[in-house]
C-alpha positions as CSV (number, residue, x, y, z in Angstrom):
1,M,15.4,54.2,10.5
2,K,15.1,57.6,12.3
3,R,15.8,55.9,15.7
4,T,19.0,54.3,14.3
5,L,20.1,57.5,12.8
6,L,19.5,59.3,16.0
7,C,21.5,56.7,18.0
8,L,24.4,56.9,15.5
9,L,24.5,60.7,15.8
10,G,23.8,60.9,19.5
11,A,26.6,58.6,20.7
12,P,29.5,60.9,19.6
13,L,27.7,63.8,21.2
14,M,27.4,62.0,24.5
15,F,31.1,61.0,24.5
16,H,32.0,64.7,23.8
17,A,29.8,65.8,26.7
18,V,31.5,63.3,29.0
19,A,35.0,64.3,27.8
20,S,34.3,68.1,28.1
21,T,32.9,67.6,31.6
22,A,36.1,65.8,32.6
23,A,38.2,68.5,30.9
24,E,36.6,71.2,33.1
25,T,37.8,69.7,36.4
26,P,41.5,68.6,36.2
27,V,43.1,66.7,39.0
28,V,46.3,68.4,40.2
29,Y,49.2,65.9,40.2
30,Q,50.9,65.2,43.6
31,Y,54.3,63.5,43.8
32,G,53.8,59.7,44.2
33,M,50.2,59.6,42.9
34,K,49.3,56.2,41.4
35,L,48.2,56.8,37.8
36,D,46.3,54.4,35.6
37,I,47.1,55.7,32.1
38,D,46.1,53.4,29.2
39,R,46.2,56.0,26.3
40,V,47.1,59.7,26.2
41,I,44.6,61.8,24.2
42,S,46.3,65.2,24.4
43,I,48.9,67.3,26.3
44,E,48.3,71.0,26.3
45,Q,50.7,73.7,27.6
46,P,49.8,77.1,26.4
47,N,52.9,79.0,27.5
48,E,55.5,79.6,24.8
49,R,58.3,81.0,27.0
50,C,61.2,78.9,28.3
51,E,60.0,78.1,31.8
52,V,58.2,75.6,34.0
53,S,54.5,76.0,33.7
54,P,51.3,74.1,34.2
55,A,50.3,71.5,31.6
56,Q,47.2,69.4,31.2
57,M,47.2,65.9,30.0
58,T,43.9,64.3,28.9
59,Y,44.0,60.5,29.1
60,V,42.0,57.3,29.2
61,D,42.5,54.8,32.0
62,S,42.3,51.0,31.8
63,R,38.5,51.1,32.4
64,G,37.9,53.5,29.4
65,E,37.2,56.6,31.6
66,V,38.6,59.9,30.5
67,H,40.6,62.0,33.0
68,V,42.5,65.3,33.0
69,L,45.6,65.7,35.0
70,E,47.3,69.0,35.6
71,Y,51.1,69.0,36.3
72,L,54.2,71.2,36.1
73,R,56.3,70.7,33.0
74,Q,59.2,72.5,31.3
75,T,58.0,74.1,28.1
76,P,59.2,72.7,24.8
77,K,60.6,76.2,23.9
78,C,63.5,75.5,26.3
79,S,64.8,72.6,24.1
80,D,65.1,74.9,21.1
81,I,67.8,77.1,22.8
């Protein structure tokens, strides 16, 4: 019983550790890069001014691995003008 409970609680913690490790080392996008994006988890862009600034996209590829990609993007604030 204790072993089952430990396994059930440990699995999400292991996934979080893998995801946070991937989040610490983003790959910088280069024009023409081949991307294998199966599902987007999140897109973060902390800048709130109207400009082009770095954004980070966390995604899962077709093999189920989590990756973080850094790229330049126009902030959403520009579309409110």
